[in-house]
C-alpha positions in Angstrom: -177.7 -149.9 116.6 -178.7 -146.3 117.4 -182.3 -145.3 117.6 -184.1 -142.0 118.2 -186.2 -141.5 121.4 -189.3 -142.5 119.5 -187.7 -145.8 118.5 -186.9 -144.9 114.9 -183.7 -146.6 113.8 -181.0 -144.1 112.9 -177.9 -146.3 112.4 -177.3 -150.0 112.2 -173.6 -149.8 112.0 -171.0 -152.5 111.3 -167.9 -152.2 113.5 -166.4 -149.7 110.9 -169.7 -147.9 110.2 -170.1 -144.1 110.0 -173.2 -142.0 110.1 -174.4 -138.4 110.6 -176.7 -138.4 113.6 -178.8 -135.4 114.7 -178.2 -133.9 118.1 -180.4 -135.2 120.9 -180.9 -138.1 123.2 -180.8 -141.5 121.5 -180.9 -145.2 122.5 -177.7 -147.2 121.8 -177.8 -151.0 121.7 -174.7 -153.3 121.2 -174.7 -157.0 120.5 -171.4 -158.8 121.0 -171.1 -162.5 119.9 -171.9 -164.9 122.8 -173.1 -162.1 125.0 -176.4 -160.5 125.8 -177.4 -157.4 124.0 -176.7 -154.3 126.1 -178.5 -151.0 125.8 -178.2 -147.5 127.1 -179.1 -143.9 126.5 -176.6 -141.3 125.0 -177.0 -137.6 124.4 -175.3 -136.2 121.3 -174.6 -132.5 121.3 -171.8 -132.2 118.7 -169.9 -134.3 116.2 -168.8 -137.4 118.0 -166.7 -140.4 117.0 -167.7 -143.4 119.2 -166.0 -146.8 119.4 -167.7 -149.6 121.5 -165.9 -152.7 122.6 -166.5 -155.6 125.0 -165.3 -155.0 128.6 -165.4 -157.2 131.7 -168.5 -158.8 133.2 -170.5 -158.6 130.0 -170.3 -154.8 129.7 -169.5 -152.8 126.6 -167.4 -149.6 126.9 -167.9 -146.8 124.4 -165.0 -144.3 124.0 -164.1 -141.2 122.1 -161.0 -141.0 119.8 -158.9 -140.0 122.8 -159.9 -143.1 124.8 -162.2 -141.2 127.2 -165.1 -143.4 128.3 -168.4 -141.7 127.1 -170.7 -144.6 128.0 -170.6 -147.9 129.8 -173.4 -150.3 128.9 -174.2 -153.0 131.4 -176.3 -156.2 130.9 
């Protein structure tokens, strides 16, 4: 789920979801089965493709199409 700074929901994406999101600072929350929801802040300045997957110790790693880590969410 991606929300604007004021809490307005912008995207509630499935794993294969796509959306156009305006530039700015947004709140990203990810829920992985059998794990706590993790949240973090992300700034979007240009078109971005983001993939978020479970990592170790309950974390979620969000990467760009080249595999570069753009955000690490921690419980």
